[in-house]
GUMIZA-897172 format. One record per atom (N, C-alpha, C, CB): residue in one letter; atom name; z, y, x. Coordinates in Angstrom, 3 decimals. Glycine has a CB too. Example, Ala and Ser with C-alpha at 12.3 -4.5 7.8 and 13.67 -1.06 7.14 Angstrom:
% residues 2
type  atom  Z  Y  X
a  N  7.800  -5.690  13.190
a  CA  7.800  -4.500  12.300
a  C  7.800  -3.300  13.200
a  CB  9.046  -4.473  11.308
s  N  7.080  -2.250  12.850
s  CA  7.140  -1.060  13.670
s  C  7.870  0.030  12.900
s  CB  5.725  -0.598  14.084
END
This chain:
% residues 106
type  atom  Z  Y  X
m  N  -35.072  -9.323  -7.964
m  CA  -33.772  -9.326  -7.311
m  C  -33.187  -7.921  -7.427
m  CB  -33.885  -9.776  -5.811
e  N  -31.915  -7.879  -7.721
e  CA  -31.228  -6.594  -7.822
e  C  -30.862  -6.090  -6.427
e  CB  -29.961  -6.716  -8.707
t  N  -30.723  -4.781  -6.320
t  CA  -30.439  -4.153  -5.032
t  C  -29.166  -4.680  -4.392
t  CB  -30.337  -2.662  -5.200
d  N  -28.103  -4.877  -5.169
d  CA  -26.849  -5.350  -4.572
d  C  -26.986  -6.767  -4.000
d  CB  -25.726  -5.317  -5.615
l  N  -27.786  -7.616  -4.635
l  CA  -28.024  -8.955  -4.090
l  C  -28.847  -8.887  -2.805
l  CB  -28.740  -9.835  -5.127
a  N  -29.838  -8.002  -2.788
a  CA  -30.653  -7.827  -1.584
a  C  -29.793  -7.307  -0.436
a  CB  -31.829  -6.860  -1.856
l  N  -28.929  -6.357  -0.724
l  CA  -28.049  -5.823  0.314
l  C  -27.108  -6.897  0.855
l  CB  -27.239  -4.648  -0.232
g  N  -26.571  -7.723  -0.012
g  CA  -25.697  -8.811  0.428
g  C  -26.425  -9.791  1.325
g  CB  -25.123  -9.543  -0.767
a  N  -27.653  -10.132  0.964
a  CA  -28.441  -11.062  1.773
a  C  -28.782  -10.438  3.125
a  CB  -29.731  -11.466  1.031
l  N  -29.171  -9.187  3.114
l  CA  -29.507  -8.519  4.375
l  C  -28.287  -8.381  5.276
l  CB  -30.109  -7.140  4.103
r  N  -27.129  -8.080  4.687
r  CA  -25.888  -8.013  5.486
r  C  -25.575  -9.365  6.105
r  CB  -24.699  -7.546  4.615
a  N  -25.760  -10.417  5.325
a  CA  -25.471  -11.763  5.827
a  C  -26.390  -12.122  6.995
a  CB  -25.621  -12.799  4.699
l  N  -27.620  -11.677  6.949
l  CA  -28.586  -12.002  7.998
l  C  -28.499  -11.062  9.194
l  CB  -29.983  -11.969  7.434
a  N  -27.691  -10.027  9.089
a  CA  -27.613  -9.005  10.138
a  C  -26.659  -9.390  11.262
a  CB  -27.179  -7.685  9.539
h  N  -26.677  -10.631  11.649
h  CA  -25.887  -11.128  12.781
h  C  -26.730  -12.188  13.470
h  CB  -24.483  -11.712  12.318
d  N  -26.784  -12.157  14.780
d  CA  -27.700  -13.053  15.482
d  C  -27.435  -14.534  15.210
d  CB  -27.616  -12.797  16.956
s  N  -26.187  -14.949  15.142
s  CA  -25.893  -16.365  14.893
s  C  -26.223  -16.771  13.466
s  CB  -24.429  -16.658  15.181
r  N  -25.936  -15.899  12.494
r  CA  -26.268  -16.229  11.105
r  C  -27.773  -16.255  10.903
r  CB  -25.624  -15.223  10.140
l  N  -28.468  -15.320  11.509
l  CA  -29.927  -15.319  11.402
l  C  -30.507  -16.572  12.046
l  CB  -30.519  -14.057  12.060
a  N  -29.984  -16.959  13.197
a  CA  -30.456  -18.177  13.865
a  C  -30.176  -19.407  13.009
a  CB  -29.789  -18.331  15.244
a  N  -29.007  -19.462  12.386
a  CA  -28.662  -20.592  11.519
a  C  -29.603  -20.649  10.319
a  CB  -27.196  -20.487  11.044
f  N  -29.835  -19.518  9.700
f  CA  -30.705  -19.492  8.531
f  C  -32.128  -19.897  8.906
f  CB  -30.700  -18.099  7.890
r  N  -32.617  -19.377  10.003
r  CA  -33.974  -19.726  10.446
r  C  -34.083  -21.217  10.760
r  CB  -34.365  -18.898  11.684
a  N  -33.047  -21.785  11.369
a  CA  -33.053  -23.222  11.666
a  C  -33.083  -24.036  10.380
a  CB  -31.824  -23.607  12.508
l  N  -32.349  -23.581  9.371
l  CA  -32.331  -24.301  8.097
l  C  -33.660  -24.171  7.366
l  CB  -31.199  -23.786  7.212
v  N  -34.281  -23.007  7.453
v  CA  -35.611  -22.834  6.856
v  C  -36.598  -23.773  7.537
v  CB  -36.090  -21.357  6.976
q  N  -36.529  -23.839  8.859
q  CA  -37.436  -24.699  9.611
q  C  -37.179  -26.178  9.321
q  CB  -37.296  -24.429  11.106
a  N  -35.933  -26.538  9.043
a  CA  -35.586  -27.936  8.779
a  C  -36.205  -28.450  7.487
a  CB  -34.080  -28.095  8.720
g  N  -36.558  -27.560  6.588
g  CA  -37.193  -27.976  5.345
g  C  -36.188  -28.354  4.272
g  CB  -38.112  -29.133  5.602
a  N  -36.675  -29.031  3.260
a  CA  -35.869  -29.340  2.079
a  C  -34.687  -30.249  2.385
a  CB  -36.731  -29.982  1.027
d  N  -34.783  -31.054  3.431
d  CA  -33.679  -31.946  3.779
d  C  -32.509  -31.208  4.416
d  CB  -34.167  -33.025  4.716
g  N  -32.750  -30.023  4.949
g  CA  -31.689  -29.267  5.595
g  C  -31.181  -29.976  6.838
g  CB  -30.546  -29.030  4.627
l  N  -29.974  -29.613  7.239
l  CA  -29.344  -30.194  8.419
l  C  -27.890  -30.503  8.126
l  CB  -29.461  -29.249  9.627
a  N  -27.392  -31.548  8.750
a  CA  -25.955  -31.789  8.705
a  C  -25.284  -30.677  9.501
a  CB  -25.584  -33.211  9.275
v  N  -24.080  -30.306  9.099
v  CA  -23.374  -29.222  9.790
v  C  -23.266  -29.518  11.283
v  CB  -21.969  -29.017  9.184
g  N  -22.984  -30.766  11.636
g  CA  -22.888  -31.131  13.053
g  C  -24.192  -30.941  13.798
g  CB  -22.442  -32.561  13.188
e  N  -25.310  -31.269  13.146
e  CA  -26.628  -31.060  13.764
e  C  -26.882  -29.580  13.986
e  CB  -27.745  -31.663  12.890
l  N  -26.552  -28.773  12.991
l  CA  -26.740  -27.333  13.104
l  C  -25.855  -26.764  14.207
l  CB  -26.437  -26.642  11.766
r  N  -24.620  -27.229  14.270
r  CA  -23.690  -26.773  15.307
r  C  -24.235  -27.099  16.693
r  CB  -22.303  -27.417  15.115
d  N  -24.728  -28.318  16.877
d  CA  -25.286  -28.717  18.169
d  C  -26.526  -27.901  18.513
d  CB  -25.627  -30.207  18.164
l  N  -27.357  -27.661  17.522
l  CA  -28.583  -26.898  17.730
l  C  -28.281  -25.471  18.174
l  CB  -29.418  -26.881  16.454
l  N  -27.268  -24.861  17.566
l  CA  -26.939  -23.461  17.853
l  C  -25.932  -23.303  18.984
l  CB  -26.401  -22.800  16.614
g  N  -25.211  -24.372  19.308
g  CA  -24.205  -24.282  20.362
g  C  -23.017  -23.424  19.994
g  CB  -24.822  -23.750  21.601
l  N  -22.615  -23.481  18.730
l  CA  -21.483  -22.679  18.259
l  C  -20.250  -23.562  18.082
l  CB  -21.832  -21.968  16.930
p  N  -19.061  -23.005  18.303
p  CA  -17.834  -23.750  18.004
p  C  -17.755  -24.029  16.494
p  CB  -16.572  -22.957  18.486
p  N  -17.127  -25.134  16.104
p  CA  -17.066  -25.498  14.680
p  C  -16.516  -24.397  13.773
p  CB  -16.221  -26.724  14.517
a  N  -15.422  -23.778  14.164
a  CA  -14.824  -22.734  13.308
a  C  -15.742  -21.529  13.172
a  CB  -13.471  -22.287  13.873
t  N  -16.450  -21.200  14.236
t  CA  -17.376  -20.064  14.194
t  C  -18.535  -20.356  13.259
t  CB  -17.901  -19.738  15.600
l  N  -19.096  -21.563  13.368
l  CA  -20.201  -21.916  12.486
l  C  -19.740  -21.934  11.035
l  CB  -20.789  -23.279  12.875
t  N  -18.561  -22.456  10.775
t  CA  -18.027  -22.479  9.412
t  C  -17.930  -21.070  8.843
t  CB  -16.648  -23.155  9.385
a  N  -17.427  -20.147  9.638
a  CA  -17.313  -18.754  9.176
a  C  -18.686  -18.168  8.870
a  CB  -16.597  -17.889  10.234
h  N  -19.658  -18.424  9.733
h  CA  -21.009  -17.901  9.502
h  C  -21.641  -18.531  8.263
h  CB  -21.897  -18.154  10.729
l  N  -21.455  -19.834  8.089
l  CA  -22.011  -20.491  6.904
l  C  -21.368  -19.980  5.626
l  CB  -21.831  -21.998  7.003
n  N  -20.092  -19.650  5.681
n  CA  -19.424  -19.083  4.504
n  C  -20.051  -17.754  4.101
n  CB  -17.927  -18.892  4.777
v  N  -20.431  -16.939  5.060
v  CA  -21.088  -15.661  4.765
v  C  -22.462  -15.916  4.150
v  CB  -21.219  -14.796  6.049
l  N  -23.213  -16.855  4.716
l  CA  -24.539  -17.175  4.170
l  C  -24.438  -17.779  2.769
l  CB  -25.279  -18.145  5.103
r  N  -23.417  -18.614  2.539
r  CA  -23.181  -19.180  1.196
r  C  -22.874  -18.076  0.190
r  CB  -22.018  -20.201  1.230
a  N  -21.990  -17.170  0.572
a  CA  -21.592  -16.087  -0.335
a  C  -22.791  -15.222  -0.718
a  CB  -20.503  -15.217  0.314
a  N  -23.752  -15.103  0.172
a  CA  -24.958  -14.320  -0.108
a  C  -25.995  -15.135  -0.877
a  CB  -25.566  -13.806  1.194
g  N  -25.719  -16.409  -1.102
g  CA  -26.640  -17.265  -1.843
g  C  -27.838  -17.730  -1.034
g  CB  -27.121  -16.548  -3.050
l  N  -27.772  -17.594  0.291
l  CA  -28.901  -17.966  1.127
l  C  -28.903  -19.437  1.515
l  CB  -28.909  -17.128  2.360
v  N  -27.744  -20.080  1.451
v  CA  -27.654  -21.513  1.758
v  C  -26.750  -22.183  0.739
v  CB  -27.121  -21.750  3.203
a  N  -26.933  -23.466  0.606
a  CA  -26.066  -24.293  -0.241
a  C  -25.820  -25.581  0.513
a  CB  -26.705  -24.568  -1.661
d  N  -24.727  -26.244  0.185
d  CA  -24.440  -27.497  0.862
d  C  -24.053  -28.570  -0.133
d  CB  -23.336  -27.309  1.887
t  N  -24.219  -29.801  0.316
t  CA  -23.818  -30.962  -0.470
t  C  -23.108  -31.928  0.460
t  CB  -25.045  -31.642  -1.165
r  N  -22.158  -32.631  -0.108
r  CA  -21.441  -33.644  0.663
r  C  -22.155  -34.967  0.490
r  CB  -19.949  -33.752  0.221
e  N  -22.420  -35.617  1.614
e  CA  -23.040  -36.939  1.620
e  C  -22.106  -37.863  2.382
e  CB  -24.481  -36.911  2.264
g  N  -21.137  -38.418  1.685
g  CA  -20.115  -39.222  2.351
g  C  -19.237  -38.331  3.205
g  CB  -20.756  -40.329  3.210
r  N  -19.247  -38.574  4.504
r  CA  -18.443  -37.766  5.416
r  C  -19.213  -36.587  5.997
r  CB  -17.923  -38.625  6.535
v  N  -20.464  -36.462  5.624
v  CA  -21.347  -35.434  6.182
v  C  -21.579  -34.335  5.155
v  CB  -22.696  -36.048  6.629
i  N  -21.544  -33.101  5.617
i  CA  -21.930  -31.974  4.780
i  C  -23.312  -31.527  5.235
i  CB  -20.884  -30.798  4.865
r  N  -24.251  -31.537  4.305
r  CA  -25.635  -31.151  4.599
r  C  -25.869  -29.755  4.037
r  CB  -26.661  -32.181  3.997
v  N  -26.422  -28.893  4.863
v  CA  -26.676  -27.499  4.481
v  C  -28.180  -27.299  4.366
v  CB  -26.054  -26.498  5.518
r  N  -28.578  -26.595  3.306
r  CA  -29.994  -26.320  3.057
r  C  -30.192  -24.840  2.769
r  CB  -30.522  -27.172  1.882
a  N  -31.320  -24.330  3.221
a  CA  -31.692  -22.955  2.892
a  C  -32.070  -22.898  1.414
a  CB  -32.873  -22.453  3.793
d  N  -31.763  -21.796  0.770
d  CA  -32.181  -21.573  -0.614
d  C  -33.503  -20.809  -0.564
d  CB  -31.081  -20.781  -1.442
y  N  -34.596  -21.551  -0.671
y  CA  -35.915  -20.952  -0.535
y  C  -36.222  -19.974  -1.660
y  CB  -36.969  -22.029  -0.495
a  N  -35.725  -20.242  -2.847
a  CA  -35.959  -19.321  -3.958
a  C  -35.317  -17.968  -3.683
a  CB  -35.416  -19.908  -5.267
r  N  -34.094  -17.989  -3.144
r  CA  -33.414  -16.723  -2.815
r  C  -34.150  -16.009  -1.687
r  CB  -31.936  -16.977  -2.412
m  N  -34.603  -16.769  -0.694
m  CA  -35.350  -16.177  0.417
m  C  -36.643  -15.537  -0.097
m  CB  -35.666  -17.248  1.493
d  N  -37.363  -16.261  -0.946
d  CA  -38.601  -15.719  -1.508
d  C  -38.334  -14.480  -2.355
d  CB  -39.310  -16.780  -2.347
a  N  -37.231  -14.487  -3.098
a  CA  -36.883  -13.321  -3.912
a  C  -36.573  -12.115  -3.032
a  CB  -35.683  -13.637  -4.817
l  N  -35.897  -12.339  -1.921
l  CA  -35.595  -11.245  -0.999
l  C  -36.873  -10.691  -0.390
l  CB  -34.642  -11.718  0.106
i  N  -37.761  -11.568  0.029
i  CA  -39.032  -11.119  0.605
i  C  -39.836  -10.351  -0.441
i  CB  -39.850  -12.325  1.140
a  N  -39.851  -10.846  -1.669
a  CA  -40.575  -10.158  -2.745
a  C  -39.960  -8.784  -3.003
a  CB  -40.560  -11.005  -4.042
y  N  -38.635  -8.702  -2.983
y  CA  -37.956  -7.418  -3.190
y  C  -38.354  -6.429  -2.097
y  CB  -36.418  -7.608  -3.211
l  N  -38.394  -6.893  -0.864
l  CA  -38.702  -6.016  0.259
l  C  -40.157  -5.566  0.274
l  CB  -38.378  -6.710  1.552
t  N  -41.025  -6.355  -0.307
t  CA  -42.453  -6.039  -0.236
t  C  -43.064  -5.624  -1.574
t  CB  -43.198  -7.222  0.295
e  N  -42.249  -5.493  -2.618
e  CA  -42.824  -5.226  -3.936
e  C  -43.572  -3.901  -4.016
e  CB  -41.740  -5.244  -4.970
n  N  -43.281  -2.973  -3.151
n  CA  -43.962  -1.678  -3.207
n  C  -44.924  -1.458  -2.048
n  CB  -42.947  -0.571  -3.227
c  N  -45.262  -2.525  -1.343
c  CA  -46.207  -2.355  -0.242
c  C  -47.609  -2.128  -0.812
c  CB  -46.189  -3.596  0.706
c  N  -48.490  -1.689  0.010
c  CA  -49.888  -1.450  -0.387
c  C  -49.962  -0.524  -1.595
c  CB  -50.595  -2.781  -0.705
q  N  -49.069  0.437  -1.648
q  CA  -49.027  1.429  -2.718
q  C  -48.940  0.784  -4.097
q  CB  -50.250  2.322  -2.646
g  N  -48.214  -0.327  -4.178
g  CA  -48.001  -0.994  -5.453
g  C  -49.076  -1.983  -5.841
g  CB  -47.882  0.010  -6.509
a  N  -50.174  -2.031  -5.084
a  CA  -51.244  -2.986  -5.374
a  C  -50.918  -4.313  -4.710
a  CB  -52.623  -2.452  -4.889
a  N  -51.427  -5.371  -5.250
a  CA  -51.206  -6.691  -4.660
a  C  -51.891  -6.746  -3.298
a  CB  -51.739  -7.823  -5.595
c  N  -51.112  -7.086  -2.271
c  CA  -51.655  -7.142  -0.911
c  C  -52.307  -8.487  -0.627
c  CB  -50.555  -6.873  0.113
a  N  -51.692  -9.528  -1.124
a  CA  -52.215  -10.875  -0.891
a  C  -51.888  -11.710  -2.112
a  CB  -51.617  -11.516  0.413
p  N  -52.762  -12.591  -2.474
p  CA  -52.526  -13.404  -3.680
p  C  -51.383  -14.405  -3.506
p  CB  -53.796  -14.151  -4.056
a  N  -50.225  -14.069  -4.028
a  CA  -49.047  -14.948  -4.052
a  C  -48.719  -15.566  -2.706
a  CB  -49.254  -16.041  -5.049
a  N  -49.157  -14.932  -1.639
a  CA  -48.823  -15.440  -0.307
a  C  -47.359  -15.150  -0.014
a  CB  -49.735  -14.806  0.781
g  N  -46.818  -15.859  0.921
g  CA  -45.457  -15.602  1.315
g  C  -44.435  -16.452  0.592
g  CB  -45.150  -14.187  1.103
r  N  -44.856  -17.304  -0.298
r  CA  -43.910  -18.193  -0.979
r  C  -43.701  -19.423  -0.108
r  CB  -44.424  -18.597  -2.407
c  N  -42.478  -19.785  0.086
c  CA  -42.161  -20.947  0.923
c  C  -41.812  -22.117  0.026
c  CB  -40.991  -20.639  1.903
t  N  -42.598  -23.151  0.094
t  CA  -42.333  -24.342  -0.698
t  C  -42.300  -25.543  0.236
t  CB  -43.404  -24.529  -1.814
p  N  -41.100  -25.858  0.751
p  CA  -41.001  -26.966  1.696
p  C  -41.243  -28.315  1.031
p  CB  -39.642  -26.960  2.359
END
C-alpha cells in the first residue's frame, strides 16, 4: 500500500462514528449490512450516516451494492488487511513477527 492510500484510510477512520461503522461492517462479515440496519445499529441520522459512508467509500474501506430497494454496505477486507500490513511491515525490526497472522477472511 502506498503512503497516500494509507493516509486516506487513516483519515477516514479518524472519526468515532466512521470507525464504529467500519468496525460494525467488519463484524458483520462478507454479507455486510443494509444501510438501514447500520443506521439503526449506530443510532445516526440518515444524512449523517450517508456522509460518513461517503468518506469510507472514498478511502476504499467500504463498497456497496444495490439489492432492489436496499443498499448493502460491506467492508473491504483486502484494503483493511493492506492497511494493517502497511502499519506493521517494519515491526520486529523487519523480521516476521507472526506467520501470516492478521489476515481477515470472512
